Residue, then its C-alpha position, 0 to 999 in steps of 0.5 A: m900799557c904805559i911805559h914811562v920814558k925818561p929821555l935823555l937831557g937834550a935829547f930829540i924823541i921821534n915818534i913812528g907814525n901809523i903811515l911808517e908802522i905801514v911802509t915798512n911792514g911793521i918794523y917800525p911800530s907807530i907808537k899812542h902819543r900820550a904826553v904828561v903835562n908838569s907842572v914843574k918844568e916846562r915841554l916843548s913838542i913840536a908836531t910835525f907830518y910828512s906825508p905820501k903823494i894823495e894820488r898815489n897807492m901805500g902799502p908795505t914797500p915791495s923789498l921788505l916781503t918774503p914768504k915769513t915775512p908777507a904783508l901785514f897791512k893792506t896796499m890802499n891809495v892814500a886820499d882813502y887811507f886819509k878819508r877813513f881815518f878821519s872819519q872811522q869811529l874807533q870804537g876801541k880799535s885803533y886804525l891800523d888794526v883795520l889795515r891789517v891783513q890777517n895771514e891765514n898761518e896766524s892764530g887767534 
């Protein structure tokens, strides 16, 4: 699905990445960011990244987990996450889909 977003003039836009989606247990979903080039108007994009310490584990924040909101993602070592992320052959699937926990009460 493609949703065209028209930002406000002078707006500052933040695209949430996969790690924040995992840590927030899906509260803040990541996006598939694609930009369309405009030959008439200039656009400035600056990519910055913030990642947890490489020797730590990462997963959904425990305080966000309840019986009604179980973990949606596996907890894993950050170094392993990046190794698998950069070696993954997605074959049409998002890397987040690989990390999703299949809950017993979900249908499908």
